C-alpha positions in Angstrom: 0.0 0.0 0.0 2.9 2.4 0.7 4.3 1.8 -2.7 0.9 2.4 -4.3 0.4 5.6 -2.3 3.9 6.8 -3.4 3.1 6.1 -7.1 -0.2 8.0 -6.7 1.5 11.0 -5.1 4.1 11.0 -7.9 1.4 11.2 -10.6 -0.5 13.9 -8.8 2.7 16.0 -8.4 3.7 15.5 -12.0 0.3 16.4 -13.5 -0.8 19.1 -11.0 -0.7 22.0 -13.5 -2.1 20.2 -16.5 -5.0 18.6 -14.6 -5.8 21.9 -13.0 -6.1 23.5 -16.4 -8.2 20.7 -17.8 -10.6 20.3 -14.9 -11.1 24.0 -14.2 -11.4 24.7 -18.0 -14.1 22.0 -18.4 -16.0 23.3 -15.3 -15.9 26.9 -16.6 -17.2 25.7 -19.9 -20.2 24.2 -18.2 -20.7 27.3 -16.0 -20.5 29.7 -18.9 -22.9 27.6 -21.0 -25.6 28.0 -18.4 -25.2 31.8 -18.4 -25.1 32.0 -22.2 -28.2 29.9 -22.7 -30.1 31.8 -20.1 -29.1 35.1 -21.7 -29.6 34.1 -25.3 -32.5 31.7 -25.1 -34.2 32.7 -21.9 -37.7 32.6 -23.4 -39.2 29.1 -23.3 -40.9 29.7 -26.6 -37.6 30.7 -28.2 -35.9 27.6 -26.9 -38.7 25.4 -28.3 -38.4 27.1 -31.7 -34.6 26.4 -31.8 -35.1 22.8 -30.8 -37.8 22.2 -33.4 -35.5 23.7 -36.0 -32.6 21.6 -34.7 -34.7 18.4 -35.0 -35.4 19.3 -38.6 -31.7 19.7 -39.5 -29.5 16.7 -38.9 -26.3 18.7 -39.1 -27.2 20.5 -35.9 -28.0 17.3 -34.2 -24.7 15.8 -35.3 -22.8 18.7 -33.8 -24.8 19.1 -30.5 -26.8 15.9 -29.6 -30.5 15.3 -29.2 -33.0 17.5 -27.4 -35.0 16.2 -24.5 -37.4 19.1 -23.8 -37.5 22.9 -23.9 -36.6 23.6 -20.2 -33.5 25.6 -19.5 -31.8 22.7 -17.8 -32.5 20.3 -20.7 -31.5 22.9 -23.3 -28.1 23.4 -21.5 -27.5 19.7 -21.6 -28.3 19.6 -25.3 -26.1 22.6 -25.9 -22.9 21.5 -24.3 -22.7 17.9 -23.0 -21.1 16.3 -26.1 -18.4 18.9 -26.1 -17.7 18.4 -22.4 -17.6 14.6 -23.1 -15.0 15.0 -25.9 -12.8 17.2 -23.7 -13.0 14.6 -20.8 -12.1 11.9 -23.3 -9.1 13.7 -24.6 -7.9 14.6 -21.1 -8.0 10.9 -20.1 -6.3 9.5 -23.2 -3.4 11.9 -22.8 -3.2 11.0 -19.1 -3.2 7.3 -19.8 -0.5 7.4 -22.5 1.6 9.8 -20.5 1.8 7.3 -17.5 2.2 4.1 -19.6 3.7 4.1 -23.1 5.6 7.4 -22.6 7.2 5.9 -19.4 8.3 2.8 -21.4 9.6 4.9 -24.2 11.8 6.9 -21.9 13.1 3.9 -20.0 11.7 5.0 -16.7 9.2 2.1 -16.6 12.0 -0.4 -16.8 13.7 1.2 -13.9 10.5 1.3 -11.9 9.9 -2.4 -12.6 13.2 -3.2 -10.9 11.8 -1.9 -7.7 9.2 -3.6 -5.4 6.5 -1.9 -7.6 7.1 -4.4 -10.4 5.4 -4.0 -13.7 1.8 -4.3 -12.6 1.5 -1.9 -9.7 2.3 1.2 -11.8 -0.6 0.3 -14.1 -2.9 -0.2 -11.1 -1.7 3.2 -9.8 -2.5 4.9 -13.1 -6.0 3.3 -13.1 -6.7 4.4 -9.5 -5.3 7.8 -10.2 -7.4 8.2 -13.4 -10.5 7.1 -11.6 -9.9 9.8 -8.9 -9.3 12.4 -11.6 -12.6 11.5 -13.3 -14.5 11.7 -10.0 -13.1 15.1 -9.3 -13.8 16.2 -12.9 -17.4 15.0 -12.7 -17.9 16.7 -9.4 -16.6 20.0 -10.8 -18.9 19.7 -13.7 -21.9 19.0 -11.5 -21.0 21.9 -9.1 -20.6 24.2 -12.1 -24.1 23.4 -13.3 -25.6 23.8 -9.8 -23.8 27.1 -9.4 -25.5 28.2 -12.6 -28.9 27.5 -11.1 -29.7 24.1 -12.7 -31.4 21.3 -10.9 -29.1 19.5 -8.5 -30.2 16.0 -9.3 -29.8 16.5 -13.0 -26.4 18.2 -12.5 -25.1 15.2 -10.5 -26.3 12.9 -13.3 -24.5 15.0 -15.9 -21.4 14.9 -13.7 -21.6 11.1 -13.4 -22.0 10.9 -17.2 -18.9 13.0 -17.7 -16.9 10.9 -15.3 -18.1 7.6 -16.8 -17.2 8.8 -20.4 -13.7 9.9 -19.1 -13.1 6.6 -17.4 -13.9 4.7 -20.6 -11.4 6.6 -22.5 -8.8 6.2 -19.8 -9.1 2.5 -20.5 -9.0 3.1 -24.2 -5.8 5.1 -23.8 -4.1 2.4 -21.7 -5.1 -0.2 -24.4 -3.7 2.0 -27.2 -0.4 2.2 -25.2 -0.3 -1.6 -25.4 -0.8 -1.5 -29.2 1.6 1.1 -30.3 5.4 1.3 -29.8 5.5 5.1 -29.4 3.6 7.5 -27.3 2.9 9.6 -30.4 1.2 6.6 -32.0 -0.7 5.7 -28.9 -2.0 9.3 -28.5 -3.0 9.3 -32.1 -5.0 6.0 -31.9 -6.6 7.1 -28.6 -7.6 10.6 -29.9 -9.0 9.0 -33.1 -11.1 6.8 -30.8 -12.5 9.9 -29.1 -13.3 11.5 -32.5 -14.9 8.3 -33.8 -17.1 8.1 -30.7 -18.2 11.7 -31.2 -18.9 11.1 -34.9 -20.7 7.8 -34.4 -22.9 9.4 -31.7 -23.6 12.3 -34.2 -24.7 9.9 -36.9 -27.0 8.1 -34.5 -28.5 11.4 -33.3 -28.9 12.7 -36.9 -30.8 9.5 -37.9 -33.0 9.5 -34.8 -36.8 9.7 -34.7 -38.4 12.9 -33.4 -41.4 13.1 -31.2 -44.7 14.7 -32.3 -43.9 18.0 -30.7 -40.3 17.9 -32.1 -38.9 18.6 -28.7 -37.6 15.1 -28.0 -35.9 12.5 -30.0 -35.3 8.7 -30.0 -31.8 8.1 -31.2 -30.8 5.5 -33.8 -28.8 2.5 -32.9 -25.5 4.2 -33.9 -25.6 6.3 -30.7 -25.8 3.1 -28.6 -22.3 2.0 -29.8 -20.6 5.2 -28.7 -19.4 5.8 -25.1 -20.3 9.5 -25.6 -23.8 8.4 -26.7 -24.2 6.4 -23.5 -23.4 9.4 -21.4 -25.9 11.4 -23.4 -28.6 8.8 -22.9 -28.6 9.4 -19.2 -31.1 12.2 -20.2 -29.9 14.5 -17.5 -32.6 16.9 -16.3 -35.3 14.7 -17.8 -35.3 11.0 -17.1 -32.1 11.2 -15.0 -31.2 7.6 -15.4 -27.7 6.2 -14.7 -28.4 2.8 -16.3 -26.7 3.6 -19.7 -23.5 4.3 -17.7 -23.3 0.5 -17.0 -22.2 0.2 -20.6 -19.4 2.6 -20.0 -18.3 0.6 -17.0 -18.5 -2.7 -18.8 -16.4 -1.4 -21.8 -13.9 0.0 -19.3 -13.6 -3.4 -17.6 -13.1 -5.1 -21.0 -10.3 -2.8 -22.0 -8.6 -3.0 -18.7 -8.7 -6.8 -18.8 -7.0 -6.7 -22.2 -4.4 -4.2 -20.9 -3.4 -6.5 -18.0 -3.4 -9.6 -20.3 -1.3 -8.0 -22.9 1.1 -6.4 -20.4 1.7 -9.8 -18.9 2.7 -11.3 -22.2 5.0 -8.6 -23.8 8.4 -7.3 -22.9 8.9 -3.9 -21.5 9.1 -1.4 -24.4 7.6 -3.8 -26.9 4.1 -3.5 -28.4 1.3 -5.6 -29.8 1.9 -4.0 -33.2 5.6 -4.3 -33.9 7.6 -1.5 -35.4 8.7 -1.8 -39.0 12.3 -2.9 -39.6 14.6 -0.2 -40.8 16.5 -0.1 -44.1 20.0 -1.4 -44.4 21.2 1.9 -45.8 19.7 5.3 -45.1 18.1 7.3 -47.9 20.0 10.3 -49.1 17.4 12.6 -47.7 18.4 11.7 -44.2 21.8 13.3 -44.7 20.3 16.7 -43.8 18.7 17.7 -40.5 15.6 18.8 -42.4 15.2 15.4 -43.9 15.7 13.7 -40.6 13.1 16.0 -39.0 10.6 15.1 -41.7 11.3 11.4 -41.4 10.6 11.5 -37.7 7.4 13.4 -38.1 5.7 12.2 -41.3 3.7 9.4 -39.6 2.2 11.9 -37.2 1.5 14.4 -40.0 -0.3 11.7 -41.9 -2.5 10.9 -38.9 -3.5 14.5 -38.5 -4.2 14.8 -42.2 -6.5 11.8 -42.0 -8.3 13.5 -39.2 -8.7 16.7 -41.1 -9.8 14.9 -44.2 -12.5 13.1 -42.2 -13.7 16.5 -40.8 -13.7 17.8 -44.4 -15.8 14.9 -45.6 -18.3 15.6 -42.9 -18.3 19.3 -43.8 -18.9 18.8 -47.5 -21.6 16.1 -47.1 -23.6 18.1 -44.5 -23.3 21.5 -46.1 -26.3 20.6 -48.4 -28.4 19.7 -45.4 -27.5 23.0 -43.7 -28.4 25.0 -46.8 -31.9 23.7 -46.5 -32.3 25.4 -43.1 -31.6 28.8 -44.5 -35.1 29.5 -45.5 -36.8 27.5 -42.7 -36.1 30.0 -39.9 -33.5 32.8 -39.7 -32.9 32.1 -36.0 -30.8 29.0 -37.0 -28.1 31.4 -38.0 -27.6 32.1 -34.2 -26.4 28.6 -33.8 -23.7 28.8 -36.5 -22.7 32.4 -35.6 -22.1 31.3 -32.1 -19.5 28.7 -33.3 -17.3 31.4 -34.9 -16.4 34.9 -33.8 -17.8 37.6 -36.0 -19.6 35.2 -38.3 -22.0 36.9 -40.7 -23.1 35.6 -44.0 -24.8 32.7 -45.7 -25.6 29.7 -43.6 -23.5 27.3 -45.7 -20.5 29.6 -45.5 -20.9 29.9 -41.7 -21.2 26.2 -41.3 -18.0 25.6 -43.4 -16.1 28.2 -41.4 -17.3 26.7 -38.1 -16.1 23.2 -39.0 -12.8 24.5 -40.3 -12.1 26.2 -37.0 -11.9 22.6 -35.7 -9.6 21.7 -38.6 -7.5 24.6 -37.6 -7.2 23.2 -34.1 -6.0 19.9 -35.7 -3.4 21.8 -37.7 -2.2 23.6 -34.6 -2.1 20.3 -32.7 0.1 18.9 -35.5 2.4 21.9 -35.2 2.5 21.5 -31.4 3.6 17.9 -31.8 6.5 18.9 -34.1 8.0 21.2 -31.5 7.3 18.6 -28.7 9.3 16.1 -30.8 12.2 18.5 -30.7 12.1 18.5 -26.9 11.9 14.7 -26.8 14.9 14.4 -29.1 16.8 16.8 -26.8 15.9 14.9 -23.6 16.7 11.5 -25.2 20.2 12.7 -26.2 19.7 12.1 -29.9 19.7 15.8 -30.7 23.3 16.0 -29.3 24.4 13.5 -31.9 22.8 15.5 -34.7 24.4 18.7 -33.4 27.8 17.0 -33.2 27.9 17.2 -37.0 28.0 20.4 -39.1 24.4 21.2 -38.2 24.0 24.3 -36.1 21.5 24.8 -33.3 19.7 27.5 -35.3 19.7 25.3 -38.4 18.3 22.4 -36.3 15.4 24.6 -35.1 14.8 26.0 -38.6 14.5 22.5 -39.9 11.7 21.7 -37.4 10.0 25.0 -38.0 10.0 24.2 -41.8 8.5 20.8 -41.1 6.0 22.3 -38.8 4.9 24.9 -41.3 4.6 22.3 -44.1 2.6 20.0 -41.8 0.1 22.8 -41.0 -0.4 23.4 -44.7 -0.8 19.7 -45.5 -3.4 19.3 -42.7 -5.4 22.3 -43.9 -5.2 21.2 -47.5 -6.3 17.7 -46.6 -9.5 19.1 -45.0 -10.2 21.5 -47.8 -9.8 19.0 -50.5 -12.0 16.4 -48.8 -14.6 19.0 -48.1 -14.7 20.3 -51.7 -14.7 16.8 -53.2 -17.5 15.5 -50.9 -19.6 18.6 -51.7 -19.2 18.0 -55.4 -20.0 14.3 -55.0 -23.2 15.3 -53.2 -24.1 17.7 -56.1 -24.2 20.7 -53.8 -24.0 23.9 -55.9 -24.5 26.0 -52.8 -21.1 25.1 -51.4 -18.4 25.8 -54.0 -15.0 24.3 -53.6 -13.5 27.7 -53.1 -15.4 28.2 -49.8 -13.6 25.2 -48.3 -10.1 26.3 -49.4 -10.8 29.9 -48.2 -11.9 28.6 -44.8 -8.8 26.4 -44.6 -6.5 29.4 -45.6 -8.2 31.5 -42.8 -6.9 29.0 -40.2 -3.3 29.1 -41.4 -2.2 32.1 -39.4 -3.4 30.8 -36.1 -1.8 27.4 -36.5 1.5 29.0 -37.5 1.3 31.3 -34.5 1.1 28.3 -32.2 4.1 26.8 -34.0 6.3 29.8 -33.5 5.2 30.6 -30.0 5.9 27.0 -28.8 9.3 27.2 -30.6 10.1 30.3 -28.5 8.9 28.4 -25.3 11.2 25.5 -26.3 14.2 27.9 -26.6 13.5 29.9 -23.4 11.8 27.4 -21.1 12.6 23.9 -22.5 11.3 22.0 -19.5 7.9 23.6 -20.0 7.6 22.8 -23.7 5.3 19.7 -23.5 3.0 20.9 -20.7 2.7 24.5 -21.8 2.3 23.5 -25.4 -0.8 21.4 -24.8 -2.1 23.8 -22.2 -1.9 26.8 -24.6 -3.7 24.8 -27.4 -6.4 23.6 -25.0 -7.1 27.0 -23.6 -7.1 28.5 -27.1 -9.5 25.9 -28.3 -11.9 26.3 -25.4 -11.9 30.1 -25.6 -12.0 30.4 -29.4 -14.1 27.4 -30.3 -16.5 27.2 -27.4 -16.4 30.8 -26.2 -19.2 32.0 -28.5 -21.4 29.0 -27.7 -21.3 29.5 -24.0 -21.2 33.3 -23.9 -17.7 33.9 -22.6 -16.8 37.6 -22.2 -15.2 39.0 -25.3 -11.9 39.8 -23.6 -11.5 36.1 -22.7 -12.3 35.0 -26.2 -9.8 37.5 -27.6 -7.0 35.6 -25.9 -7.4 32.7 -28.4 -5.7 33.1 -31.8 -8.7 31.2 -33.3 -10.9 34.2 -32.3 -9.0 36.4 -34.7 -9.0 34.0 -37.7 -10.7 35.6 -40.7 -14.2 34.4 -41.6 -14.3 34.1 -45.4 -17.7 35.4 -46.5 -17.8 36.3 -50.2 -15.6 39.3 -51.2 -16.1 41.1 -47.9 -13.7 39.0 -45.8 -11.6 41.0 -43.3 -8.1 39.3 -43.5 -6.5 41.8 -41.2 -6.5 39.5 -38.2 -4.8 36.8 -40.2 -2.2 39.2 -41.5 -1.3 40.4 -38.0 -1.0 36.9 -36.7 1.3 36.0 -39.6 3.5 39.0 -38.9 3.6 38.1 -35.2 4.4 34.4 -36.0 7.3 35.5 -38.2 8.8 37.8 -35.6 8.4 35.2 -32.8 10.0 32.5 -35.0 12.9 35.0 -35.7 13.4 35.5 -31.9 13.3 31.8 -31.3 16.0 31.2 -33.9 18.2 34.0 -32.6 17.8 32.7 -29.0 18.6 29.1 -30.1 22.1 30.3 -31.4 23.1 31.0 -27.8 21.2 28.3 -26.0 22.9 25.1 -24.6 21.2 21.7 -24.8 19.1 21.0 -21.7 18.1 17.5 -21.0 16.5 18.2 -17.6 
């Protein structure tokens, strides 16, 4: 027990800053959503009108979920729960991989296994620790809803649903760590599982059957194969049933059983999916630091491109459905305008711009991983071998910045191409291909700004690179992507670069925000390069 307690305290100390940001950020998102709904849709008749319109438009249901009544409490749950569940899922997958595969990758797990802790107890400690984190996260979500004036019983059910979804993805993350040889690969697989759960739930909601009054819906079977869908089916503030969460617990138990079975069979550092054997002789491209940086990053870049292409396919295929709502009721534009700052224009263009903010987040995440890989190379000592050649420290950084910028462009192009092609395949003349590429271009400055700022953090505060990199991206996503939905004050939303991304609407687009961010990104990248010339390697 003493060993287990020590391992738990070590995890709490290591994650104290990251978890504080995650949990408080999710709770604030819940609290702000209550205030925003009450301010924007305080009239019951107005809420019912929006819900009836949402039921008539599958695209809105796919983004938000299914309505279960026009009460304020029920409307808030419809408005925000799926987003909270996605954030809880990502928090848990990152946590699981950080304390499993990343520990093996660094060699610390093997050292720990040589102590009385062995190989199994650290995994048990991670599970217990993750369960405690989810209990705290669920409690904070419930308290945030209660503080906003919502029903206490329904708020506790919503908190339990959040915790159960998070616990399921904790197990998914641990399972992904058994599958993949690297932490990057495990994070990619686990994050893809969260995205898939959100999309599958969305398909089930969009194909659901509405009630006669169009204020309730019975979801299709797709929603019943998604952990996020199970949390949604608690019907908080309506039926308030915890029974669907038994499915979350059952799936969690299955994955954890597989984790222990696989861990008992494999060697430390090995994985269920073996790594590909290397070439006998290196390619000529690996003779440069730029070529090496690209070789280390291209699998990660491909993963993010696949994610953005999937989002693009969703955008193009649903744009036609959204266009049908333009004449149904002008109030539907409030929903889309709330997704993007300063959004004004046709409903289709607003929808494309809203989804491409998410694609911009994927591009920024790809850029973040490029700089984080630099830090991992430095800590592992492999950067020292590269710099022992004729490669300068500044040249090494420039190589990664170049790969990062190229990665951002590829991720955005992947989303734009998929969106345009899916729109053409659907025969949608209201959504020209140029709208998708313009929306992708609008996200380029924000993603490049994340790249350069994190590069400067890497130069000035190397030990903070990983934690601060994900924290900055997480806060920027919450403030920029969800700030309009939940009515955050404008000064808070302005902190996020995504808030200042241009919104391409016809020929009246204001690109000034993007130009300013590009200029700042160039200046920050220059400062990072200049600082790198005088910076020593830091493996601590």
